[in-house]
C-alpha positions as CSV (number, residue, x, y, z in Angstrom):
1,M,114.2,121.1,100.1
2,N,115.1,123.8,102.9
3,K,111.8,123.2,104.6
4,S,110.2,119.9,106.2
5,V,108.7,117.5,104.1
6,E,105.8,115.3,106.2
7,I,103.9,112.5,104.3
8,R,101.3,110.2,105.7
9,W,100.7,106.6,104.6
10,H,97.6,104.9,104.1
11,G,97.9,100.8,103.5
12,R,96.6,97.6,104.9
13,G,98.7,95.1,106.8
14,G,101.1,93.5,105.0
15,Q,101.1,96.1,101.6
16,G,104.4,97.2,103.5
17,A,103.6,100.7,104.0
18,K,104.8,100.8,107.3
19,T,108.2,98.9,105.6
20,A,108.3,101.6,102.9
21,A,107.8,104.6,105.3
22,L,110.7,102.8,107.3
23,L,112.8,102.8,104.1
24,L,112.1,106.2,102.4
25,A,113.4,107.4,106.6
26,D,116.4,105.1,106.2
27,V,117.9,106.1,102.7
28,A,116.9,109.7,103.4
29,F,119.0,109.7,106.3
30,K,121.8,107.9,104.9
31,A,121.4,110.7,102.2
32,G,122.7,113.3,105.1
33,K,118.6,114.5,106.4
34,Y,117.3,114.6,109.2
35,V,114.2,112.1,109.4
36,Q,111.6,110.6,111.1
37,G,109.2,107.3,110.0
38,F,106.7,105.6,112.4
39,P,103.8,103.9,112.1
40,E,100.8,104.5,113.9
41,Y,99.6,101.1,115.9
42,G,96.1,100.0,116.7
43,P,94.5,96.7,116.7
44,E,96.3,95.6,113.7
45,R,96.4,92.8,111.8
46,M,96.9,91.4,108.4
47,G,94.3,93.3,105.8
48,A,93.3,96.1,108.7
49,P,94.2,99.9,107.4
50,I,97.1,101.1,108.9
51,T,98.7,104.6,109.1
52,A,102.3,105.3,108.8
53,Y,104.4,108.5,108.8
54,N,107.6,110.0,107.2
55,R,109.0,113.2,108.2
56,I,112.1,114.6,106.2
57,S,114.2,117.7,106.9
58,D,117.2,119.6,106.3
59,T,117.4,120.8,109.5
60,P,116.8,119.1,113.0
61,I,112.8,117.8,113.4
62,T,111.9,118.6,116.6
63,V,108.0,117.8,116.7
64,H,107.2,114.5,117.7
65,S,103.3,113.5,117.2
66,N,101.7,112.2,114.3
67,I,101.2,114.2,111.2
68,Y,97.7,115.9,110.9
69,E,98.4,118.4,108.0
70,P,100.5,116.0,105.7
71,D,102.6,117.7,102.5
72,Y,102.1,114.6,100.6
73,V,99.6,111.2,101.3
74,V,100.4,107.6,99.8
75,V,97.8,105.2,99.2
76,V,98.7,101.8,98.9
77,D,95.3,100.1,98.7
78,E,92.5,101.8,96.8
79,T,89.6,100.3,98.5
80,L,90.4,103.0,101.7
81,L,89.3,105.4,99.5
82,E,86.1,104.5,100.1
83,S,86.1,103.7,104.2
84,I,88.6,106.8,105.2
85,D,89.3,110.5,104.5
86,V,92.6,109.9,103.0
87,T,92.9,113.9,102.1
88,K,92.2,115.0,105.8
89,G,94.3,117.8,106.2
90,L,96.4,117.5,103.1
91,N,98.0,120.6,101.8
92,K,96.6,121.5,98.9
93,E,100.1,122.7,98.0
94,G,101.0,119.1,98.3
95,A,99.9,116.2,96.2
96,I,97.8,112.5,96.5
97,I,99.9,109.8,95.4
98,I,97.2,106.5,94.7
99,N,98.0,103.1,93.6
100,T,95.0,102.1,91.3
101,T,94.5,101.0,87.5
102,R,92.1,104.1,87.8
103,C,92.9,107.1,85.8
104,V,93.2,110.6,87.8
105,E,89.8,111.6,86.4
106,E,88.1,108.6,88.4
107,V,89.8,108.7,91.3
108,K,89.2,112.8,91.7
109,P,85.1,112.1,92.9
110,L,86.6,109.9,96.1
111,L,88.7,112.8,97.3
112,N,86.3,114.8,99.5
113,G,86.8,117.7,96.9
114,Y,90.5,117.7,97.3
115,E,92.1,120.6,95.1
116,G,96.0,119.6,95.1
117,G,97.5,117.1,93.0
118,V,96.5,113.5,92.3
119,Y,99.0,111.0,90.7
120,T,98.4,107.4,90.1
121,V,100.2,104.4,89.9
122,D,99.5,100.7,88.8
123,A,101.9,99.5,91.8
124,R,100.4,95.8,91.3
125,A,101.4,95.8,87.4
126,I,104.7,96.9,88.1
127,S,105.2,94.8,90.9
128,I,104.2,92.1,89.1
129,K,106.4,92.7,85.9
130,A,109.4,93.5,88.0
131,L,109.2,90.7,91.1
132,G,106.4,88.2,89.6
133,K,104.1,88.9,92.3
134,N,102.0,92.2,94.3
135,Y,104.3,93.6,96.3
136,P,102.8,97.4,96.3
137,N,105.5,98.9,98.7
138,S,108.5,99.5,96.3
139,P,106.5,100.8,93.5
140,M,104.4,103.3,96.1
141,L,108.0,104.0,97.6
142,A,109.4,105.4,94.0
143,A,106.1,107.1,93.5
144,A,106.5,109.0,96.7
145,V,110.0,110.2,96.0
146,A,109.3,111.2,92.7
147,V,106.5,113.2,93.4
148,S,107.7,114.8,96.6
149,K,110.9,115.6,95.9
150,V,112.4,114.7,99.1
151,M,115.7,113.3,97.4
152,D,117.4,113.4,94.1
153,K,116.3,110.3,92.2
154,G,119.9,109.0,91.4
155,E,120.9,109.6,94.9
156,F,117.6,107.8,96.1
157,L,118.0,104.7,93.8
158,N,121.8,104.6,94.7
159,E,120.6,104.2,98.6
160,M,117.9,101.6,98.0
161,R,120.4,99.4,95.8
162,A,122.9,99.5,99.3
163,S,119.7,98.7,101.2
164,F,118.4,96.1,98.9
165,Q,122.5,94.4,98.7
166,H,122.1,94.6,102.4
167,K,118.7,92.8,103.2
168,F,119.0,90.0,100.0
169,A,122.8,89.8,99.2
170,K,122.1,86.0,98.6
171,K,118.9,86.7,96.5
172,P,120.0,89.2,93.3
173,E,116.9,88.4,91.8
174,V,115.1,90.1,94.5
175,I,117.4,93.1,94.3
176,D,117.3,93.3,90.8
177,G,113.4,92.9,90.7
178,N,112.9,95.7,93.0
179,M,115.1,98.3,91.3
180,M,113.2,97.9,88.6
181,A,110.1,98.1,90.0
182,L,111.6,101.2,91.5
183,E,112.6,102.9,88.1
184,L,109.3,101.8,86.6
185,A,107.3,103.8,88.8
186,F,109.4,106.6,88.6
187,E,108.3,106.5,84.8
188,E,105.1,105.9,85.4
189,V,104.8,109.1,87.6
190,G,107.5,111.1,85.7
């Protein structure tokens, strides 16, 4: 990667979109990248639409604003496709990654004629299989890395394991479940 990659996240409060954006910034930083990871705040509450952003680059980042023309968009909650223009400003050379049980052909009509790459991931099923509960942020984080290629898969997984080990030191089952969720998401979009 020789340029800055910009990612916009769409989700609902409590689904982990903000956490996923911050985790991506953290692991990319640990891998030697220049990063920004930040949410856009408004009157958020559980279930309300939220937006978060990432900039990841091999060179220093001098822009400090929201992202209006992202290379990639990650949609953690597919119901937002009907209420928000998630493709607004999305680079057609990039892609959109959607958490849904539907196939690409079924969601394309909801994407306002977007002509770039479209990927679907059943993050709910992955999360339930790996963690026993619906935590879509880990699978969507892995899908974003897999599609955008902002980091090498091995390096990403190593940094995520270290992050999970620090955060969940006394809960090895949570570490293993999250790592499984990441691997399954890579397989699904790969």
